[in-house]
N, C-alpha and C positions, 0 to 999 in steps of 0.2 A: 664701820656700820655692819651688822650680824648677818651672816649668808646661812641659809639651812643645808645642810648636807641634801646630797640627791635623796636618801631612803626617808628622811624625813618630809622633805618639801612633797612628796608624792604622797605621802599620808596625810600632808595637811588639804594638799588638793582634793585628797578623795572624802574627807570629811566636810570639806565646804561644799560638793557636788551632791553630799547626802543628805544636808542639812533639813533643806525642804520636807526630806521622807523621813525623818527621827522624832519619835512620837516624844512630847515632854515627858520628864520624870516624875512621879508620885504618883498620888491615885486621881488628882483632880482633872474632870472632865469638860473643862471649860478654859479658853483664855486668863492668864492671873489677870487679878483685879476685877473680872467681871462678877457682877452679882445681878443673878437671875431673878425676874420677878413672875413669880406663877399667880394668877388669881384661879381661886376654887369656886365654883357654883355648886354649892350642894343643895338639893331637894327637899332634906329632910332636917335633920340635927345632930348633933355631935353625941346624942343618945343613944342612937340607931345605927349611926355610921362614922363614928369617930374611929371606931377599930379599924375599919377600911381605909380612912385617910391616916390611920398610923403605920398600915402595910404600905403604903405609899410612900410615906416618907423613909420607911425603913429601907425599901427597893432605890431610893435617891441616894440615900447613905452607902449602899452598896455599890452604887455606882461613881461615887467620888464626891457626892455633894455635902455641902457642910450647913446644916440651916441657922439661918442668921449671918454667914459669912459669905458664902457662894448663891445661896439661894433664899429667897423669903417666898412667905404665902400671905395675898391677902384673901381673907376665907369669908366666903357669904352663906348664909344658911336660911333656906327660905320654909323652913320649920312644916312641910308637908303642904303648904301653899303655894300650890302652881301656880297661881296667878302673879305672885310677888318674883317669880324667877327674871322674865323681860326684863323688868326695873334695876334687879340685882344684876343681871349680864350688862346691861348699859352704865351701871355702877363702876365693874370691872374694866370696862373699855374704857371708859373715862381716866383712868388711873393708869393705863399705857403699860399693861402690863405685858409682858413678852409673852405669855402663853396663857390658856383658859383649861384649867382640868374640870371637867363634869362627868356626869351618870346618868344613865337610863335616858329615853326619849324626850320628856319635856327638859330636863335641863340642856340636853342638846341641840334641840331645838332653838331653844331661848339663846342660847350662846351664839348659835348658826345664824340666827336671825340678828345679832346685836353686831357681826363683825365680820367680815367677808376677808380681812387681812391679817388678823391676828392667829396663830396656831390654834387647835382645838382638838384636845385629847377627850375622848370618853372611856373612863374606865371601864364600861361594860354599858351595853345597849343591845336591845333583845332584835330589831331586826331594821337595819340601816337602810337599807334599798328598798324596803315595801314602805318605810316614813320618809323616802325623799333626802335624806342626811348625806348617804353617798351615792354615787353613780352605780360602782362596783365594789365590792370587798377586796377586790384583787389593785383596783386604782380607783382609789374614793375621790378624786379629781376635783375636790375644792380643797379647804382649809381644815376641815375636820379627819380625822384617823382614830384607832384605837382599838377595842376588843367589843367583840358582837360573838352571840352565842345561839344555838340553833332552838330559836323559839317556839316555833311550831312544833318542833319535835320534841321538846322538854316537856310542854304541854299535852301534848296526844301521850307520852309517855305516861303521865302523872294518871292519867283518865285509867291507863291500865293497870297500873300498877296498885290502884285503889279498888281495880274490878279483881285483882289476884290477892289483896289483902280481904277483902268483903265480896265473895261472888254473888252476894244475894243481891247487890244493888242493882237499880234499875234507870234510876232517874238521878242525873248528878247538876247539882247548881256549879256553876263556873262564874265564882266571884272576879271580877275585872273593874278598874278604876276608869270611868268614862272619859277623863281628861287626860288618858294617856294613851295616843294612838297606837303604841307599840302592842300596848293589849287588844284594841278592838280591833286591828288588823286580822289577828289569827283565828279568830272565833271559828269561819267557816270550816276550815281547816280542822279544827279539834272536833268539830260535830260530825264531818266526814269519817274520821277514825273511830269515834265513838259509836257511829252506826255499826262497824264491822263487830263491834264484839256486844253487839246489842244492849247498847247503852244509849238513854234521851238525856240530851245536855239542854240545860237550862240557863240564859245568860242573866246575871244578875248584877247590875251596876252600882257603885259608890263612887263617889266625889270625894268624901270626907268622911270623919271620924264619926259625925253627926249623923250619916248616912247607915252606920253596920247596923244599928238594931233593926228599921225596915226594913234593910237588905235581908235579913236573917226571917225576918217576917215575910217577905215575899218567899224564900225559899219554903218556909213552912206551906203556904197559901197554895204554891206549885207543887207540894208532896214529893219532894228532894228528899232521897234517901243516901245521899251522899254529898262531898264537897270537893271541889277543886278550886285550888285559889293560885291566882296567876302571880309573876313575879313584877312588883310596883314597890317604889319607895316608900309609899305610904303604907303598905302593907306591911313592909319588912318592919317597920317601926312601930307598925302596932303587933308584931306576931303574938304576943301573950292574948291580947284582948281577941284576937280573932280565934283563938284556939278555946280559948274559955266562953265563947260563945257558942263555937261547934260543939263542944262538950254537954252545954247547957242543953241545946237542940238535939242531943244525941245523933248527931252527923258522923259518920265516918269521914275524915277529911285528909287530904293532902295538899302540900303546899311546897315552898323550898326549904332548905335545910332549917332554915334560922325559925321556921315555923314549927315544925318537929323539935326543936329545942326548947322550943318554948310552952311546949305542952301539946301540939298537935300531934295525931295518931300518925301521920307519914310526911317524911321530907325526900324531896328527890330537886336536885340543881345543881348550878354550878358550885364552885369552892371561889366566893367574893374575895377572901383574904387573897387568894392567888391574883386574880385578873385585876387587882388594884396594884399588887407589887409589881407586877408585869406592865403596868401604865408608867411607871418609872420607865421604863425602857424606852417606850415611845419619846415621853418627854428627853430623854437623853440623847438622841437620834435627832430629833427636831434641832437641841440645841447645837448640836455639832455639824449641822448643815442640810438635814434633811428636809425636803417639801414634804406637808401632811398629802397634799394630792397625790403622791406616787408611793407614799407609804403605806404597804397593803395592812388591811384592817385582820388581825387574828380571830382565829373561833376560840372561845374558851375550850380547854380541853380536859380540866379536872372538874368532875360530876362526885355529887355524893347522894347516896341513899339511908336515910334515916329510917328505923321503928321504932316507935315509941311504946314500949309494953306496958307502961303505968297508962298511958292514956288507953291501951287496947282492954285492958283489965276494968277502966271505969265504963267504957261502952259497950264491955261484955262480949268482946271480940276477939276468937284466935287467931291469929295473923300466922298464916299457913307457914311451916318452916321452910319452904321453897323461897319465899318472900326475905324471911330472916337470913337465909343463908347467903343471900345477895347484897344484903346492905352492907354500908361499908360501919355505920355505927348502929348499936342497939342500946336504947335507952330501958332500963331495969327499974 
């Protein structure tokens, strides 16, 4: 029987002692043979949010997951009909997925109502504390975590930017989705800030695309001379239509970045592809054993300001140089 020399024996003993602490070689982020199943609950459609989902998939790839081999996705889209979200969430739960990925307050609420045991990652949500999704950002306390953003601050900043770009405005219509609790809880805060810059705000609600024409008619009746649009998956999906309506009604307007890209005057908001890419990091940590209840939510840290000079010329508005200088992007 062969015997180890003392030096080799000590090396073998050391290797055995260290084995529990040695990470496996290669880029894979999970145990060999494990295929993780992610259920995706989308509030709109691949036409408007497919690029964001692609950013999430890129994040997974960069963390070692291989689509179709070590991770698969069950994808459900509500097509901007938020009433469908509870049934779609229940369907994903019935499939016994390992984790649910969603976005926005309506999607997050539907997912959380459907399960208290399956981990949920929200790619981005407005105010998860105010809407009861988590206890605190630092310690969510349930089965949901992910990224949030300064919803109050973003929307009040939009009023301020719009006033800077069009100093003559006095009454701004604030368009929000009545079916999105994340929208309606911030109105009082926005109203208070608007008063400090001598701007009156008027709340205008829309629940679906069919409400848009009526919403703009309400703005006209209220004599609004400006428009601010809240973040909402429905509005993001319909950014071009909203920008066209604002132009038709001669309203200087501001919304999220994608709104300005689609023809609106101004855009200010978070970098959506970035937060969706970061969502993959939450998924990775949960698959490696982290508990959502103890995984702090992150605050979105990248913001874009977009000025659309083409829209300004159509509206016969000269955007002041100080606004253009602060913009991260100017559409000529």
